[in-house]
Backbone as numpy.savetxt, mean C-alpha at the origin, in Angstrom:
# Nx Ny Nz CAx CAy CAz Cx Cy Cz
18.12 17.49 31.94 17.06 16.21 31.97 16.06 16.80 31.20
15.83 17.82 30.57 14.43 18.46 30.31 14.80 17.80 28.77
16.36 18.36 28.26 16.30 17.69 26.98 16.15 16.19 26.46
16.54 15.52 27.54 16.43 13.92 27.54 14.91 13.58 27.43
13.86 14.46 28.41 12.86 14.17 28.30 12.03 14.46 26.60
12.82 15.69 26.36 11.93 15.95 25.07 12.31 14.86 23.83
13.61 14.34 24.45 14.12 13.38 22.95 13.30 12.43 23.36
12.56 12.00 24.46 12.28 10.53 24.36 10.52 10.45 23.83
10.12 11.91 24.18 9.06 12.57 23.29 9.04 12.22 22.57
10.03 12.89 21.85 10.12 12.66 19.92 10.30 11.32 19.63
10.58 10.93 20.18 11.18 8.80 19.72 9.98 8.57 20.01
9.19 8.49 21.21 7.92 8.20 21.11 6.78 8.73 20.09
6.84 10.21 20.11 5.96 10.04 18.29 6.48 9.71 17.76
7.86 9.39 17.19 8.09 8.42 16.06 7.69 7.68 15.96
7.64 6.82 16.58 6.96 5.06 16.66 5.79 4.97 16.82
5.28 6.59 17.25 3.39 5.90 17.33 2.68 6.65 15.76
3.91 7.47 15.19 3.32 7.54 13.66 3.99 6.55 13.03
5.02 5.65 13.43 5.31 4.71 12.06 4.01 3.38 12.63
3.35 3.54 14.16 2.36 2.33 14.40 1.23 2.70 13.15
0.99 4.06 13.57 -0.34 4.39 12.58 -0.28 4.33 11.40
0.43 4.54 10.49 0.92 4.36 8.91 1.06 2.55 9.36
1.73 1.92 10.12 1.66 0.34 9.78 0.41 -0.14 9.53
-0.36 0.03 10.68 -2.13 -0.10 10.83 -2.77 0.28 9.48
-2.16 1.59 9.32 -2.96 1.53 7.97 -2.79 0.85 7.08
-1.41 0.85 6.65 -1.41 -0.64 5.14 -1.93 -1.62 5.88
-1.94 -2.15 6.97 -2.26 -3.38 7.16 -3.76 -3.25 6.79
-4.64 -2.50 7.21 -5.93 -2.53 6.73 -6.34 -2.27 5.54
-5.43 -1.81 4.59 -5.70 -1.14 3.28 -5.42 -2.57 2.47
-4.25 -3.24 2.64 -3.90 -4.13 2.23 -4.67 -5.43 2.32
-5.41 -5.89 3.81 -6.32 -6.56 3.99 -7.39 -6.41 3.22
-7.85 -5.78 2.95 -9.16 -4.89 2.18 -9.16 -5.02 0.92
-8.18 -4.64 0.55 -8.01 -4.92 -0.56 -7.90 -6.54 -1.07
-7.30 -7.14 -0.77 -6.54 -8.22 -1.18 -8.34 -9.19 -0.97
-9.18 -9.06 0.41 -10.06 -9.86 0.89 -11.28 -9.48 -0.37
-11.38 -7.77 -0.57 -12.72 -8.08 -1.14 -12.41 -8.62 -3.09
-11.03 -8.66 -3.51 -10.41 -9.43 -4.56 -10.75 -10.86 -4.99
-10.55 -11.14 -3.58 -10.50 -12.68 -2.75 -12.20 -13.32 -3.09
-13.14 -12.37 -1.93 -14.19 -12.70 -2.17 -15.30 -12.54 -3.18
-15.03 -11.73 -4.07 -15.64 -11.26 -5.15 -14.82 -11.54 -6.02
-13.94 -13.10 -6.81 -12.75 -13.24 -7.26 -13.69 -13.17 -8.74
-14.80 -13.43 -9.34 -15.58 -13.55 -10.45 -15.19 -11.99 -11.29
-15.94 -11.15 -10.11 -15.98 -9.82 -11.08 -14.12 -9.21 -10.63
-13.22 -9.75 -10.04 -12.06 -9.24 -9.91 -11.12 -9.94 -11.07
-11.68 -10.47 -11.44 -10.86 -11.50 -13.31 -11.69 -10.74 -13.78
-13.01 -10.40 -13.96 -13.54 -9.86 -15.12 -12.91 -8.78 -15.58
-12.91 -8.36 -14.37 -12.42 -6.21 -14.66 -10.90 -6.37 -15.10
-9.93 -7.01 -14.43 -8.61 -7.34 -14.84 -8.62 -7.44 -16.41
-9.56 -8.47 -16.56 -9.56 -8.95 -18.18 -9.89 -8.28 -19.59
-10.71 -7.08 -18.56 -10.80 -6.08 -19.42 -10.01 -4.49 -19.72
-8.71 -5.13 -18.70 -8.09 -4.04 -18.21 -7.11 -3.81 -19.77
-6.90 -2.62 -20.59 -6.53 -2.32 -21.55 -4.63 -2.81 -21.84
-4.18 -2.86 -20.19 -2.81 -2.59 -19.91 -2.38 -4.29 -19.66
-3.30 -4.62 -18.41 -2.74 -6.33 -18.19 -3.45 -7.34 -18.40
-4.58 -7.26 -19.63 -5.11 -8.65 -20.07 -4.63 -9.56 -20.26
-3.53 -9.56 -20.99 -3.03 -10.73 -20.75 -2.28 -11.50 -19.66
-2.16 -10.72 -18.69 -1.71 -11.62 -17.35 -2.88 -11.43 -16.26
-3.73 -11.18 -16.58 -5.08 -11.21 -15.75 -5.13 -12.54 -14.64
-5.18 -13.57 -15.96 -5.23 -14.88 -15.25 -4.07 -14.94 -13.82
-3.20 -13.92 -13.76 -1.87 -14.35 -12.76 -2.53 -13.37 -12.02
-2.16 -12.11 -12.38 -2.70 -11.09 -11.35 -3.72 -11.43 -10.42
-5.04 -11.81 -11.43 -6.15 -11.91 -10.05 -5.43 -12.72 -8.78
-4.70 -13.61 -8.68 -4.45 -14.42 -7.31 -2.90 -13.49 -7.22
-2.05 -13.12 -7.85 -0.88 -12.78 -7.18 -1.24 -11.33 -6.40
-2.03 -10.61 -6.78 -1.94 -9.25 -6.35 -2.26 -9.37 -4.83
-3.40 -9.85 -5.06 -3.90 -10.06 -3.26 -2.94 -11.20 -2.52
-2.08 -11.89 -3.14 -1.46 -12.69 -2.15 -0.20 -11.86 -1.91
0.24 -10.98 -2.43 1.26 -10.18 -2.51 0.73 -8.99 -1.05
-0.12 -8.31 -1.31 -0.91 -7.72 -0.51 -1.51 -8.27 1.14
-1.41 -9.64 0.59 -1.69 -10.62 2.27 0.08 -10.78 2.84
0.99 -10.98 1.80 1.89 -11.05 2.41 2.68 -10.06 3.16
2.46 -8.21 2.33 2.72 -7.38 2.93 1.62 -7.07 4.70
0.87 -7.45 3.88 0.11 -7.02 5.85 0.33 -7.62 6.69
0.95 -9.16 6.47 1.51 -10.04 7.53 2.93 -9.58 7.85
3.62 -8.82 7.17 5.03 -8.59 7.12 5.10 -7.32 8.28
3.80 -6.64 7.70 3.45 -5.21 9.11 3.86 -5.32 9.97
3.29 -6.73 10.62 3.15 -6.96 11.82 3.92 -7.71 12.36
5.23 -7.89 11.83 6.11 -8.81 12.45 7.61 -7.41 12.38
7.80 -6.95 13.30 8.87 -6.46 13.91 10.42 -6.32 12.87
10.48 -7.93 13.19 11.26 -7.61 12.07 11.63 -7.62 10.69
10.37 -7.55 9.87 9.98 -7.41 8.76 8.98 -6.11 8.35
9.54 -5.38 9.02 8.18 -4.05 9.04 9.20 -2.84 8.61
10.32 -2.61 8.41 11.55 -1.71 7.49 11.10 -2.34 5.88
11.48 -3.82 5.42 11.00 -4.24 4.43 9.49 -4.48 4.06
9.11 -4.20 4.73 7.42 -4.67 4.87 6.75 -2.95 4.24
7.46 -1.93 5.08 7.03 -0.68 4.67 7.82 -0.40 2.80
9.00 -1.07 2.64 9.84 -0.48 1.19 8.73 -1.53 0.41
8.04 -2.47 0.40 7.37 -3.35 -0.09 6.18 -2.40 -0.77
6.03 -1.37 0.49 3.95 -0.92 0.28 4.50 0.03 -0.34
5.88 0.88 -0.54 6.28 1.82 -1.27 6.07 0.84 -2.74
6.85 -0.05 -3.06 6.73 -0.60 -4.31 5.51 -0.98 -4.73
4.52 -1.60 -4.21 3.27 -1.92 -4.47 2.46 -0.60 -5.14
2.75 0.10 -4.02 1.74 1.24 -4.40 2.08 1.55 -5.72
3.63 2.22 -5.50 4.04 2.65 -7.16 3.69 2.39 -8.43
4.01 0.82 -8.07 3.42 -0.17 -9.43 2.05 0.58 -9.78
0.94 0.38 -8.65 -0.45 0.53 -8.66 -1.11 2.21 -9.03
0.23 3.25 -8.68 0.19 4.22 -9.24 0.37 5.10 -10.81
1.87 3.64 -10.68 1.91 4.16 -12.26 0.93 3.27 -13.20
-0.01 2.33 -12.81 -1.06 1.51 -13.44 -1.80 2.66 -13.88
-2.25 3.25 -12.72 -3.62 4.26 -12.73 -3.03 5.21 -13.50
-1.55 6.01 -13.72 -1.49 7.03 -14.67 -1.57 6.68 -16.24
-1.31 5.16 -15.81 -0.94 4.51 -17.82 -2.63 4.27 -18.48
-3.72 4.29 -17.02 -4.78 4.13 -17.99 -5.04 5.52 -18.03
-4.99 6.68 -17.17 -5.43 7.60 -17.44 -5.18 8.62 -18.89
-4.00 8.13 -19.17 -3.39 9.06 -20.12 -3.09 8.46 -21.04
-3.01 7.30 -21.10 -2.51 6.36 -22.17 -3.22 5.36 -22.77
-4.33 5.28 -22.35 -5.28 4.06 -22.95 -6.68 5.02 -22.99
-7.70 4.74 -24.81 -8.83 4.98 -24.47 -9.75 4.65 -23.65
-9.59 3.48 -23.47 -10.53 2.59 -22.79 -10.38 2.61 -21.20
-10.85 3.22 -20.29 -10.83 3.78 -19.00 -11.72 2.17 -18.29
-11.33 1.36 -18.35 -12.10 0.23 -17.31 -12.66 0.43 -15.88
-13.76 -0.20 -15.18 -13.82 -0.21 -13.54 -12.98 0.05 -13.17
-12.55 0.57 -11.87 -11.72 0.79 -10.65 -11.95 -0.64 -10.26
-10.93 -0.79 -8.84 -10.94 -2.16 -8.20 -12.22 -2.41 -7.60
-12.46 -3.39 -6.18 -13.30 -3.39 -6.00 -13.53 -2.97 -4.38
-14.83 -3.34 -3.70 -14.88 -3.02 -2.44 -15.48 -0.93 -2.55
-15.31 -0.45 -1.48 -15.01 0.53 -0.84 -14.49 1.65 -1.90
-13.46 1.02 -2.19 -12.31 1.87 -3.17 -12.95 2.36 -4.64
-14.22 1.25 -5.27 -14.04 0.90 -6.33 -15.50 2.46 -6.37
-16.03 2.69 -5.52 -16.53 4.58 -5.54 -15.95 5.38 -5.75
-14.67 5.29 -5.98 -13.52 6.34 -5.85 -13.63 6.33 -8.02
-13.39 7.48 -8.27 -13.09 7.97 -9.35 -11.46 7.56 -9.82
-11.09 7.73 -11.25 -9.75 7.71 -11.14 -8.94 8.14 -10.17
-9.47 8.89 -10.41 -8.25 10.56 -10.04 -8.13 10.58 -8.27
-9.50 10.38 -8.44 -9.25 9.98 -6.86 -8.74 9.27 -6.50
-8.52 7.61 -7.17 -7.57 6.94 -6.46 -6.64 6.79 -6.66
-5.96 7.77 -7.92 -4.90 8.09 -7.78 -4.40 9.17 -6.78
-4.47 10.28 -6.01 -5.04 11.34 -5.27 -4.37 10.33 -4.19
-5.62 9.46 -3.68 -5.41 8.35 -2.50 -3.92 7.31 -2.21
-3.40 6.79 -3.86 -2.49 6.21 -3.99 -1.36 7.25 -3.44
-1.21 8.21 -3.90 0.00 9.35 -4.00 -0.02 9.64 -2.50
-0.90 9.41 -1.90 -0.79 10.38 0.02 -0.38 8.94 0.08
-0.40 7.44 -0.16 -0.71 6.52 0.67 1.37 6.06 0.15
1.32 6.39 -0.93 3.13 6.16 -0.98 3.93 7.57 0.05
3.90 8.69 0.16 4.26 9.50 0.90 3.88 8.66 2.17
2.80 8.49 3.11 3.38 7.38 3.91 4.20 6.46 4.40
4.58 6.00 2.66 5.61 4.90 3.39 6.65 5.10 3.04
7.25 6.63 2.51 8.38 7.17 2.82 8.52 7.37 3.83
7.23 8.28 4.14 7.90 8.75 5.89 7.66 7.73 6.85
7.02 6.75 6.59 7.39 5.51 7.81 8.65 4.83 7.44
9.27 4.67 6.22 10.73 4.35 6.21 11.92 4.91 6.52
11.50 6.56 6.51 12.11 7.44 6.95 12.60 7.24 8.45
11.06 7.24 8.83 10.91 7.07 10.75 11.86 6.19 11.04
11.28 5.03 10.69 11.64 3.68 10.61 13.07 3.09 10.77
13.76 4.32 9.96 15.33 3.71 9.24 16.01 4.68 10.93
15.34 5.85 11.50 15.84 6.68 12.59 15.79 5.64 13.53
14.70 5.31 13.75 14.37 4.48 14.88 15.57 3.16 15.23
15.55 2.33 13.89 16.41 1.33 14.09 18.06 1.68 14.55
18.10 3.00 13.70 19.69 3.61 14.21 19.76 4.02 15.75
18.72 4.23 15.97 18.77 4.97 17.66 19.32 3.54 18.51
18.63 1.94 17.56 18.53 1.15 18.25 20.23 0.65 18.68
21.01 0.89 17.49 22.10 0.40 17.22 23.42 1.35 18.03
22.85 2.54 18.50 23.81 3.30 19.41 23.89 3.09 20.84
């Protein structure tokens, strides 16, 4: 009996951790998307000055916030939660690769993104992104275990 209670508590802890990570990503993506869209001209200008994405800035200025909003919505739908965590991992990995490329492979380091995150240095932004990548991996592993238990 005691063992079953411990298992239920651990299962509850997994769900709670997944839920906290889910809301952290939801807030992050909704905030990032809205800051880009509400200050569209600044976002477009910053993207157009990037030495890596200049040619694609006119598309990315809409595409990136759209993807962030789609992932945020997916995080709220239980059926798409695991897929949303994979999408979160993917987009955070792309953002991180972009930051690494800016920091280590270009001479011209442009302004960072808007909003509160704009106050971070590129190195701090890199650490921030790696932290969220770790959260995404954690959520994927825990949600996969939760889903497997439901199938049994």
